[in-house]
C-alpha positions as CSV (number, residue, x, y, z in Angstrom):
1,M,-0.2,-0.1,0.0
2,I,1.0,3.7,-0.8
3,Q,1.0,5.7,2.1
4,G,2.0,9.1,3.3
5,V,2.6,12.6,1.6
6,L,1.8,12.1,-2.1
7,V,2.2,15.5,-3.9
8,P,0.1,16.8,-6.6
9,L,2.8,18.0,-9.4
10,I,2.1,20.5,-11.2
11,T,2.6,20.7,-14.8
12,P,4.4,23.8,-15.8
13,F,4.2,25.1,-19.3
14,D,6.5,27.3,-21.4
15,E,5.2,30.7,-23.1
16,K,3.4,28.4,-26.0
17,G,1.5,26.2,-23.6
18,L,3.7,23.5,-24.0
19,V,5.0,21.4,-21.4
20,D,8.4,23.0,-19.8
21,E,10.4,19.7,-19.4
22,A,13.4,21.5,-17.8
23,M,11.0,22.7,-15.2
24,M,9.0,19.6,-14.6
25,R,12.4,17.9,-13.9
26,K,13.5,20.5,-11.4
27,L,10.0,20.0,-9.4
28,V,10.5,16.3,-9.4
29,E,13.9,16.6,-8.0
30,F,12.6,18.9,-5.4
31,Y,10.0,16.8,-4.2
32,L,12.7,13.8,-4.1
33,R,15.1,15.8,-1.9
34,A,11.8,16.7,0.3
35,S,11.6,12.9,0.6
36,V,8.1,12.8,-0.4
37,Q,6.2,9.5,-0.6
38,G,4.8,9.6,-3.9
39,L,3.8,12.0,-6.7
40,F,0.4,12.4,-8.2
41,V,0.7,13.4,-11.8
42,L,-1.8,14.8,-14.2
43,G,-4.6,15.6,-12.0
44,S,-6.3,18.6,-11.4
45,S,-3.2,20.5,-10.5
46,G,-1.4,18.3,-13.2
47,Q,-3.6,20.0,-15.8
48,G,-4.5,16.4,-17.3
49,P,-7.9,17.2,-18.3
50,V,-6.9,20.0,-20.6
51,M,-4.1,18.4,-22.2
52,S,-4.3,16.0,-25.2
53,V,-3.4,12.9,-25.4
54,P,0.1,13.1,-26.8
55,E,0.7,15.9,-24.0
56,R,-0.5,13.8,-21.2
57,K,1.8,10.9,-22.4
58,R,4.9,13.3,-22.8
59,A,4.3,14.8,-19.4
60,A,3.9,11.1,-17.8
61,E,7.2,10.3,-19.3
62,I,9.0,13.0,-18.1
63,A,8.0,12.8,-14.4
64,L,8.6,8.7,-14.6
65,D,12.0,9.2,-16.1
66,Q,12.8,11.8,-13.7
67,A,11.7,9.9,-10.9
68,R,13.6,7.0,-12.0
69,A,11.7,4.7,-9.9
70,R,12.9,6.3,-6.6
71,L,9.6,7.1,-5.4
72,P,5.9,6.0,-6.5
73,V,4.5,7.6,-8.8
74,V,0.6,7.6,-9.6
75,I,-0.1,8.9,-13.2
76,H,-4.0,10.0,-13.6
77,V,-5.3,8.8,-16.8
78,G,-9.1,9.8,-16.4
79,T,-10.8,11.2,-19.2
80,A,-14.7,11.2,-20.7
81,D,-14.3,8.3,-22.8
82,A,-13.0,4.5,-22.0
83,E,-10.6,4.6,-24.9
84,S,-8.8,7.6,-24.5
85,T,-8.6,6.3,-20.8
86,T,-7.2,2.7,-21.2
87,E,-4.6,4.1,-23.6
88,L,-3.2,6.6,-21.3
89,A,-3.4,3.6,-18.7
90,R,-1.1,1.6,-20.9
91,H,1.1,4.2,-21.7
92,A,1.6,4.7,-17.8
93,A,2.1,0.9,-17.3
94,D,4.8,0.9,-20.0
95,K,6.6,3.9,-18.7
96,G,6.9,2.3,-15.4
97,A,4.3,3.9,-13.4
98,T,3.6,2.6,-9.8
99,A,-0.3,3.0,-10.4
100,V,-3.2,5.1,-12.0
101,A,-5.9,7.3,-10.9
102,V,-9.0,7.4,-12.7
103,V,-11.6,10.3,-12.5
104,P,-15.0,9.0,-13.2
105,P,-16.1,9.8,-16.8
106,Y,-16.9,13.2,-16.8
107,Y,-19.5,15.7,-18.8
108,Y,-22.0,12.9,-18.9
109,S,-22.9,13.2,-15.3
110,D,-25.9,10.8,-15.6
111,H,-23.8,7.9,-16.1
112,T,-25.1,4.8,-14.5
113,E,-23.6,3.0,-11.7
114,Y,-23.0,0.1,-14.4
115,E,-21.5,2.5,-16.8
116,I,-19.2,3.9,-14.4
117,I,-17.9,0.3,-12.9
118,S,-17.6,-0.8,-17.0
119,H,-15.4,2.5,-17.2
120,Y,-12.9,1.3,-14.3
121,R,-13.1,-2.3,-15.3
122,S,-11.8,-1.4,-19.2
123,V,-8.5,-0.1,-17.2
124,A,-8.2,-3.1,-14.8
125,Q,-8.5,-5.2,-18.2
126,A,-6.0,-3.2,-20.0
127,V,-3.1,-2.9,-17.4
128,P,-1.8,-4.6,-14.3
129,L,-1.4,-1.8,-12.3
130,P,-3.4,-0.7,-8.9
131,I,-6.1,1.9,-9.8
132,F,-7.0,4.7,-7.7
133,I,-10.6,6.2,-7.7
134,Y,-10.3,9.9,-8.1
135,E,-13.3,10.9,-6.2
136,N,-14.0,14.9,-7.3
137,P,-17.3,15.4,-8.1
138,K,-17.0,19.2,-8.4
139,Y,-15.1,18.8,-11.7
140,S,-16.3,15.6,-13.1
141,G,-19.9,16.0,-12.1
142,I,-20.1,12.4,-10.6
143,S,-19.7,11.4,-7.0
144,I,-18.3,8.1,-5.7
145,P,-19.6,8.0,-2.0
146,P,-18.3,5.3,0.4
147,E,-21.1,2.4,-0.1
148,F,-20.6,2.9,-4.1
149,A,-16.9,2.9,-3.9
150,V,-16.9,-0.1,-2.0
151,R,-19.3,-1.6,-4.7
152,M,-16.7,-0.8,-7.4
153,K,-13.8,-2.5,-5.4
154,Q,-15.8,-5.8,-5.5
155,E,-16.5,-5.7,-8.9
156,V,-13.0,-4.2,-9.8
157,P,-10.4,-5.9,-7.5
158,A,-7.6,-3.8,-8.7
159,I,-8.9,-0.5,-7.1
160,R,-6.2,-0.4,-4.6
161,G,-6.8,3.6,-3.4
162,I,-8.7,6.7,-3.8
163,K,-8.3,10.2,-3.3
164,V,-11.4,12.2,-2.0
165,A,-11.2,15.7,-3.3
166,Y,-14.6,17.5,-2.4
167,G,-16.2,14.0,-1.7
168,A,-19.5,13.7,-0.6
169,G,-19.0,11.2,1.6
170,A,-16.8,11.3,5.4
171,L,-13.3,10.3,5.0
172,L,-13.7,7.9,8.0
173,E,-16.6,6.1,6.1
174,Y,-14.4,5.3,3.4
175,V,-11.5,3.8,5.6
176,R,-14.0,2.0,7.6
177,L,-15.7,0.6,4.5
178,F,-12.8,-0.4,2.5
179,P,-11.0,-3.5,3.2
180,P,-7.3,-3.0,4.5
181,D,-5.7,-3.3,0.7
182,V,-7.2,0.3,-0.1
183,S,-5.5,3.5,0.6
184,V,-7.7,6.4,1.3
185,F,-6.2,9.7,0.8
186,T,-7.8,13.2,1.5
187,G,-7.4,16.1,-0.8
188,N,-7.3,18.4,2.4
189,A,-4.5,19.2,4.6
190,D,-5.9,18.0,7.7
191,L,-4.1,14.6,8.9
192,F,-4.3,15.1,12.5
193,G,-7.6,13.6,13.3
194,L,-7.8,11.3,10.8
195,V,-4.3,9.1,10.3
196,P,-4.5,7.7,13.7
197,F,-7.9,6.0,12.7
198,G,-6.1,4.6,9.2
199,L,-6.4,7.4,6.4
200,A,-3.4,6.7,4.0
201,G,-2.1,10.4,3.6
202,M,-2.7,13.5,1.9
203,I,-2.7,14.7,-1.8
204,N,-3.2,18.3,-1.3
205,P,-2.6,21.3,-3.7
206,P,-2.5,24.4,-1.9
207,T,0.6,23.1,0.3
208,S,2.3,21.3,-2.5
209,F,4.9,24.2,-2.4
210,L,5.9,23.1,0.9
211,P,6.7,19.6,0.8
212,E,9.4,19.6,3.7
213,L,6.6,20.5,6.3
214,C,4.0,18.0,5.0
215,V,6.5,15.2,5.2
216,E,7.0,16.6,8.9
217,L,3.6,16.1,9.8
218,W,3.4,12.9,8.2
219,H,6.3,11.3,10.2
220,S,5.0,13.0,13.3
221,L,1.6,11.4,13.3
222,N,3.1,8.0,11.8
223,E,5.4,7.9,14.7
224,R,2.8,8.9,17.1
225,K,4.6,12.2,18.4
226,Y,1.2,13.9,18.7
227,E,2.5,17.0,20.5
228,K,4.6,18.0,17.6
229,A,2.5,16.7,15.0
230,V,0.0,19.6,16.6
231,E,2.2,22.1,16.3
232,V,3.1,21.0,12.5
233,Q,-0.4,20.7,11.6
234,R,-1.2,24.2,12.7
235,R,1.6,25.3,10.3
236,V,0.2,23.3,7.5
237,N,-3.0,24.6,8.1
238,T,-1.8,28.2,8.1
239,A,-0.3,27.4,4.8
240,A,-3.5,25.8,3.5
241,R,-5.7,28.8,4.3
242,L,-3.5,31.4,2.9
243,V,-3.0,29.7,-0.1
244,G,-6.6,28.6,-0.4
245,A,-8.1,32.1,0.0
246,A,-5.7,33.2,-2.8
247,L,-6.6,30.3,-5.1
248,R,-10.3,31.3,-4.6
249,R,-10.0,35.0,-5.3
250,Y,-7.4,34.8,-8.3
251,G,-7.3,31.4,-9.7
252,R,-4.6,29.1,-10.1
253,S,-2.1,31.7,-11.0
254,A,-2.0,31.9,-7.1
255,L,0.3,28.5,-7.3
256,T,2.3,30.0,-9.7
257,E,3.1,32.8,-7.2
258,V,3.8,30.4,-4.2
259,F,6.4,28.3,-6.3
260,R,8.1,31.4,-7.5
261,M,8.2,32.3,-4.1
262,R,10.3,28.8,-3.5
263,G,12.8,29.8,-6.4
264,F,11.0,28.2,-9.2
265,A,10.9,30.3,-12.3
266,I,7.6,28.9,-13.4
267,K,6.8,30.5,-17.0
268,R,3.2,29.5,-17.3
269,F,0.6,27.8,-14.9
270,P,-2.4,27.1,-15.4
271,K,-2.2,26.2,-19.1
272,W,-5.0,28.2,-20.0
273,D,-4.9,32.3,-20.5
274,T,-5.2,33.5,-17.0
275,K,-4.6,37.1,-15.1
276,P,-1.8,37.3,-12.8
277,M,-2.1,38.0,-9.3
278,P,-1.9,41.7,-8.8
279,D,1.5,42.9,-7.5
280,E,-0.2,44.1,-3.9
281,A,-1.9,40.7,-3.5
282,R,1.3,38.8,-4.2
283,A,3.6,41.0,-2.0
284,A,0.8,40.6,0.8
285,L,0.7,36.6,0.4
286,F,4.5,36.7,0.4
287,K,4.5,38.8,3.8
288,E,1.9,36.6,5.3
289,L,3.8,33.2,4.2
290,K,7.1,35.0,5.5
291,N,6.0,35.9,8.7
292,S,4.4,32.6,9.6
293,G,7.6,31.1,9.0
294,L,6.6,29.1,5.7
295,L,9.1,30.4,3.1
296,P,12.2,28.1,3.8
297,E,15.3,29.7,2.5
298,A,16.5,28.6,-0.8
């Protein structure tokens, strides 16, 4: 089972909207140095759903090649159709992915349970990899609540994990209902009240620029050093609150800015055209993060 901090790797782009390979490799190395427990590639922060199949394959190749099997890499391969999803899953398997994640087939949010399960079954039949359900109804339009997730696992035994981002069900219900071979990850940053009860870890975009702190939180909880974990969780919560607020107000360009604050010259993120954060808002965010001790020296 995969456990710990799985960082949702942003996909950096160049001025033309193409994958910035050099920067993506730098980010992978950054996370390796921080000793994260894995990478989650081409999800929402990874911009997979707005990239073409060839672009997604190339980005997956870069991440997997740079990781060189030094840590688990989960590649999100979800699309609106089973054919593209299985094509991406086969490619991920061929290139050495640890597992694939699949968001429910989006746009047609009136898919029946049978159709959704069939979508996941097609992936299981195509590749010998563990499958992660990507529970993200905010973007996919389809929710996989705990009871349905368990039925999916019964029909598709290759399901070995789930990322619950904006889920309709309580996190600990997934933990309680799933068998022990399924890792349940939260898309939020709050681990303190959940890891002791069986949560496998976190995949949280707003704190992805602070992998060192997230790893420290995971180790504190895993080693039952709860007094230390309380202090670290407070700092993680502060980072999630500040960056989350900026994301809600200014869009995903806020992630660009916090990575630039960590020394990464991101040229473009997200892939689509977006307004940059106003100078005064960026300066205020920098000041708040700096004053909170959340911007380690390079």
